[in-house]
N, C-alpha and C positions, 0 to 999 in steps of 0.2 A: 503494498499500501502506500501511495506516496505523500510524501513529510508536508512537502505544499498543499497537495490535498485535504488533508486534515483537515486545516489551518480554519476556522469558519472565518466567513465575510463579513464585517461591518457593516450591516444598510445607514449612511448618513442622512444627517437633517434633509428632511425634502425630498429624499428619492423614494419612487415605491417600484415594488417588484412583483410581479406577475408572472407564475409561475400554469403553462397550459401544455402539460401532457412535457414534449420535452424541449419547447420553447420557451424560453425566458425573455420575460417582457422589461427593460427598464424604462422608466421615466424620471426627468429631473428637471430642474430650471432651466437649463440650456439644451435639455434635448430629450430624443429619446434613443435607445437602441436597442435591436434582439437581436438573440443568437439562438442556437438550434442546436443542441445538449447529445453527445453518443448516444446512443439507448440503456447502455450499461450504466450509465449515472442516474443519478436521483435527487431531484433537488429541493430542501424543504427549508421555511423561512419561520424561524421562532423569534419572537418580538425582533430584535433590531440585528438578528444576525441570518446568514443563512448558510447553511452545511451542504457540501456536496457527498454522497455516499457510493458504493459501490453496490449495482443490483447484485449481479456477479463475478466472482474473480476470474480475469482471464490478464493475458498480458498485455495487450491492447488498450482495454480497462483502466489497465494500475499507471499505463502510459500515460492516457488521454486525464487521467484524474487532477492533478498536479496544473497542466497545462489551461483546464476549464476550469478552473479556481481561480488561476490571473486572469486570464481574460473576459470572466465573469468580473473579478477584482476592475479590474482596467476600466469596465464598465461603468460601474458604478463611479469610479471618480470621475469621470470622463464627462458623464452626465451631469454632476456638482460641481466640478472644478475646470474642468478644460484640459488639453495637453495643449504647449506648446513648445517649440523648437526656432532658435535662433542661430541664424546664418548671419556671416560679416562677408563683403568683399572685398581684396583690394586690388587696386591694378589703377594707370593713369587710363583716366577715361571712360575707366569701366560708371555705369550708369543704371539704377531700373527704382522703376516708378510703378504705379498699379492705374492703371486705366479700366477703371468700370469693376471687372469680378477678374482681369487676366493681368498676368505680373507681365511687363517690358522690361529685358534686359540687355544694354549693351557693355557687352566684353570684349573687344578689341575684335570682333567679326567683321567680315563687310557689311552684315545686316541686321537689326535687331532682331532679340530672339522673344518669342510670345509666347509665352508658358498659360494655359487655362486649370487652374484646379480644380477638380474632382468635386461635386457636390458633397458641402457639409464643412469645406476649408474657405478661413480667410485666412487673406495674404496683408501683411501692411508694411513698408518701409520706410524707415526712416535714417536718413543721412547715409550711410554703408553697411544699414544692420535691416537684413530682413527677418519679420518674425512671421512663423505657419502655427495657426492655431486652429484646434477644433476639437470635437468630442470624443474623435475615434481613436485610440491613440496609433492603432497601425497605421490607416491613411495617412498623419501628419509625417509620421516619422520619413513615410513611402513618398509623399511629398518635398519632403526636404530634402529626401537623396536623393532626387529626381531634379529637382533646380540645385545641387551640390555638382552633378554629373554634366551638366553645360560648360564647367571650367572649373573640375578640379583643382585644388591647390600645386604650384608646382614648388619646387624645395630650393631654385637660386636664388630666384627674387621674391618668393613667396603671393606673389598674383594669385588671383582665384577665390574661386569663392566654397569657405571652410566653416562649420562648425562654431559655435563662437564658444565651446570647451575646449577646441579641436587646440593640438599643440603641433606649427609645421616645423619637424626638422630639417634647418639649413646644412645646407651643404657649400664649400668653398667650390669658386668659381675656379677656370683653368686659370693657372698658375703661366706670369710672363716671362716668356722665353729671357733666357741670359743674354747676354751680348756676349760675342764672342772675339 
């Protein structure tokens, strides 16, 4: 049995959880999310906690026990508080701005890049910081990774798009040739 899966999930204030068979619907102040559990798992709500139990013991159900608990916990956090990732961009002439819902990036290419985020994702730009926010943790992380992919940070000058917490290991450039 999974150690993570055994932990009870605390349901935050203002969040409602409804279980219909294997479907879990979570509503909160920021929105609502739903998830379909594996048929080998059983969810029970007691007071302000949600517990996951195994219906039958098998390798597959033990594997999914902790994963399902983590996904449901992230859904509860998402509808209550939301998630956000911050990206920084550095480089001469690099710019970003939001036009409607689309993010327009000028990253040194011959053309601007227009990125349309998926439904449920908000993007804001402040100076050289791009903030990606939403209620679905997986979707926020995927969107931030896709934006970073347009111009990954390079180790010589440090130009590109990086996560706020990311540290770029810098390399020394070419050594100057000695005169003979």
